[in-house]
C-alpha positions as a Markdown table, in Angstrom:
| # | Residue | x | y | z |
|---|---|---|---|---|
| 1 | Unk | 82.1 | 122.8 | 109.4 |
| 2 | Unk | 85.0 | 125.3 | 109.7 |
| 3 | Unk | 88.4 | 123.8 | 109.4 |
| 4 | Unk | 89.4 | 125.4 | 112.8 |
| 5 | Unk | 86.8 | 123.2 | 114.4 |
| 6 | Unk | 88.8 | 120.2 | 113.2 |
| 7 | Unk | 91.9 | 121.4 | 114.9 |
| 8 | Unk | 93.1 | 121.0 | 118.5 |
| 9 | Unk | 96.4 | 122.2 | 120.0 |
| 10 | Unk | 97.8 | 118.7 | 119.7 |
| 11 | Unk | 97.8 | 118.9 | 115.9 |
| 12 | Unk | 99.3 | 122.3 | 115.5 |
| 13 | Unk | 103.0 | 122.6 | 115.3 |
| 14 | Unk | 104.8 | 125.9 | 115.7 |
| 15 | Unk | 108.3 | 126.5 | 114.2 |
| 16 | Unk | 109.3 | 122.9 | 113.5 |
| 17 | Unk | 112.8 | 122.2 | 112.0 |
| 18 | Unk | 111.4 | 120.7 | 108.9 |
| 19 | Unk | 113.0 | 121.9 | 105.7 |
| 20 | Unk | 111.5 | 119.8 | 102.9 |
| 21 | Unk | 108.0 | 118.8 | 101.8 |
| 22 | Unk | 108.7 | 115.2 | 102.8 |
| 23 | Unk | 109.7 | 116.2 | 106.3 |
| 24 | Unk | 106.7 | 118.4 | 106.6 |
| 25 | Unk | 104.4 | 115.6 | 105.5 |
| 26 | Unk | 106.0 | 113.1 | 107.8 |
| 27 | Unk | 105.9 | 115.6 | 110.7 |
| 28 | Unk | 102.2 | 116.5 | 110.3 |
| 29 | Unk | 101.1 | 112.9 | 109.8 |
| 30 | Unk | 103.2 | 112.0 | 112.8 |
| 31 | Unk | 101.4 | 114.7 | 114.8 |
| 32 | Unk | 98.0 | 113.3 | 113.8 |
| 33 | Unk | 99.2 | 109.8 | 114.9 |
| 34 | Unk | 100.6 | 111.1 | 118.2 |
| 35 | Unk | 97.3 | 112.8 | 118.8 |
| 36 | Unk | 95.5 | 109.4 | 118.3 |
| 37 | Unk | 93.7 | 110.5 | 115.2 |
| 38 | Unk | 95.6 | 108.0 | 112.8 |
| 39 | Unk | 96.5 | 104.4 | 113.3 |
| 40 | Unk | 100.0 | 103.3 | 112.2 |
| 41 | Unk | 98.8 | 101.5 | 109.0 |
| 42 | Unk | 96.7 | 104.5 | 107.9 |
| 43 | Unk | 99.7 | 106.8 | 108.7 |
| 44 | Unk | 101.9 | 104.9 | 106.2 |
| 45 | Unk | 99.1 | 105.0 | 103.6 |
| 46 | Unk | 98.5 | 108.7 | 104.3 |
| 47 | Unk | 102.1 | 109.6 | 103.7 |
| 48 | Unk | 102.2 | 107.7 | 100.4 |
| 49 | Unk | 98.8 | 109.2 | 99.2 |
| 50 | Unk | 100.0 | 112.8 | 100.1 |
| 51 | Unk | 103.2 | 112.4 | 98.2 |
| 52 | Unk | 101.5 | 110.9 | 95.2 |
| 53 | Unk | 98.9 | 113.7 | 95.2 |
| 54 | Unk | 101.7 | 116.3 | 95.3 |
| 55 | Unk | 103.6 | 114.6 | 92.5 |
| 56 | Unk | 100.5 | 114.9 | 90.3 |
| 57 | Unk | 100.0 | 118.6 | 91.0 |
| 58 | Unk | 101.4 | 121.0 | 93.6 |
| 59 | Unk | 99.0 | 121.9 | 96.5 |
| 60 | Unk | 101.0 | 125.1 | 97.3 |
| 61 | Unk | 99.5 | 128.5 | 96.9 |
| 62 | Unk | 102.8 | 130.1 | 95.9 |
| 63 | Unk | 101.6 | 133.7 | 96.0 |
| 64 | Unk | 100.7 | 133.5 | 99.7 |
| 65 | Unk | 103.3 | 131.0 | 101.0 |
| 66 | Unk | 100.7 | 128.4 | 102.0 |
| 67 | Unk | 100.6 | 124.6 | 101.3 |
| 68 | Unk | 97.5 | 122.5 | 101.6 |
| 69 | Unk | 98.6 | 118.9 | 101.0 |
| 70 | Unk | 95.6 | 116.6 | 101.0 |
| 71 | Unk | 94.4 | 113.1 | 100.3 |
| 72 | Unk | 91.3 | 110.9 | 100.7 |
| 73 | Unk | 91.8 | 107.6 | 102.3 |
| 74 | Unk | 89.7 | 104.5 | 103.2 |
| 75 | Unk | 89.5 | 103.8 | 107.0 |
| 76 | Unk | 88.9 | 107.3 | 108.2 |
| 77 | Unk | 85.8 | 108.3 | 110.1 |
| 78 | Unk | 85.9 | 112.0 | 109.2 |
| 79 | Unk | 88.2 | 114.7 | 108.0 |
| 80 | Unk | 91.4 | 115.4 | 109.8 |
| 81 | Unk | 93.5 | 118.6 | 109.7 |
| 82 | Unk | 96.9 | 119.3 | 111.0 |
| 83 | Unk | 98.6 | 122.7 | 110.9 |
| 84 | Unk | 102.3 | 123.8 | 110.8 |
| 85 | Unk | 103.4 | 127.4 | 111.1 |
| 86 | Unk | 107.0 | 128.6 | 110.6 |
| 87 | Unk | 107.8 | 132.3 | 109.9 |
| 88 | Unk | 111.2 | 131.2 | 108.3 |
| 89 | Unk | 109.4 | 128.7 | 106.1 |
| 90 | Unk | 108.8 | 124.9 | 106.2 |
| 91 | Unk | 109.9 | 124.1 | 102.7 |
| 92 | Unk | 110.6 | 125.7 | 99.3 |
| 93 | Unk | 107.8 | 124.9 | 96.9 |
| 94 | Unk | 109.6 | 126.7 | 94.0 |
| 95 | Unk | 113.0 | 128.4 | 93.9 |
| 96 | Unk | 113.0 | 131.2 | 96.5 |
| 97 | Unk | 109.3 | 130.6 | 97.4 |
| 98 | Unk | 109.1 | 129.5 | 101.0 |
| 99 | Unk | 105.9 | 127.8 | 102.3 |
| 100 | Unk | 105.3 | 129.2 | 105.8 |
| 101 | Unk | 101.9 | 127.8 | 106.6 |
| 102 | Unk | 100.8 | 124.2 | 105.9 |
| 103 | Unk | 97.4 | 122.8 | 106.5 |
| 104 | Unk | 97.3 | 119.1 | 105.9 |
| 105 | Unk | 93.9 | 117.5 | 105.2 |
| 106 | Unk | 93.0 | 113.8 | 105.2 |
| 107 | Unk | 89.4 | 112.8 | 104.5 |
| 108 | Unk | 87.5 | 109.6 | 104.1 |
| 109 | Unk | 87.5 | 108.2 | 100.6 |
| 110 | Unk | 83.8 | 108.4 | 100.3 |
| 111 | Unk | 83.3 | 112.1 | 101.3 |
| 112 | Unk | 84.2 | 114.1 | 98.2 |
| 113 | Unk | 81.9 | 117.0 | 99.0 |
| 114 | Unk | 83.0 | 117.3 | 102.6 |
| 115 | Unk | 86.7 | 117.1 | 101.5 |
| 116 | Unk | 86.2 | 119.9 | 99.0 |
| 117 | Unk | 84.4 | 122.1 | 101.6 |
| 118 | Unk | 87.3 | 121.7 | 104.1 |
| 119 | Unk | 89.8 | 122.5 | 101.4 |
| 120 | Unk | 87.8 | 125.5 | 100.2 |
| 121 | Unk | 87.4 | 126.8 | 103.7 |
| 122 | Unk | 91.2 | 126.6 | 104.3 |
| 123 | Unk | 92.0 | 128.3 | 100.9 |
| 124 | Unk | 89.5 | 131.1 | 101.6 |
| 125 | Unk | 90.6 | 131.7 | 105.2 |
| 126 | Unk | 94.3 | 131.7 | 104.5 |
| 127 | Unk | 93.9 | 134.2 | 101.7 |
| 128 | Unk | 93.6 | 136.8 | 104.5 |
| 129 | Unk | 96.9 | 138.5 | 105.0 |
| 130 | Unk | 95.9 | 139.6 | 108.5 |
| 131 | Unk | 95.1 | 136.0 | 109.5 |
| 132 | Unk | 98.3 | 134.7 | 108.0 |
| 133 | Unk | 100.3 | 137.3 | 109.9 |
| 134 | Unk | 98.5 | 136.6 | 113.2 |
| 135 | Unk | 99.1 | 132.9 | 112.8 |
| 136 | Unk | 102.8 | 133.4 | 112.1 |
| 137 | Unk | 103.1 | 135.5 | 115.2 |
| 138 | Unk | 101.6 | 132.7 | 117.3 |
| 139 | Unk | 104.0 | 131.3 | 119.9 |
| 140 | Unk | 101.9 | 128.3 | 121.0 |
| 141 | Unk | 99.4 | 126.0 | 119.4 |
| 142 | Unk | 96.7 | 127.4 | 121.8 |
| 143 | Unk | 97.4 | 130.9 | 120.6 |
| 144 | Unk | 97.2 | 129.8 | 116.9 |
| 145 | Unk | 93.9 | 128.0 | 117.5 |
| 146 | Unk | 92.6 | 131.2 | 119.2 |
| 147 | Unk | 93.6 | 133.2 | 116.2 |
| 148 | Unk | 91.7 | 130.9 | 113.9 |
| 149 | Unk | 88.6 | 131.1 | 116.0 |
| 150 | Unk | 88.8 | 134.9 | 116.1 |
| 151 | Unk | 89.2 | 135.3 | 112.4 |
| 152 | Unk | 86.8 | 132.5 | 111.2 |
């Protein structure tokens, strides 16, 4: 399954005011919750799991300005993806390295292969400079989703 197929306009955020990794995680998890994809208890657990995973090893692809924070959790029925795009950057992963695209992934605890396929699909797709540029020019979630479906 392509990661674009896991997205809807409701879980794509364009130009949020987030400036830290923590705000970005909170914002994207909140977006999934508002869309009805996550229950409140799982949302709290997701935030903690994402922060813990990031503390272990960064999920940022510094050379292309992309972050892919991810975690596996009990209680999910399938993988969930939320996307944030900000030409000015969402957070600084390293001094002077702004992360402009973040694809957050949550997967059921039991689905290691599926989780890795989603992550691999995101990493492969977002290596395309043309795709990244088109996404960052998107002015609405609908346009961003259309860009993804065109490129993938």
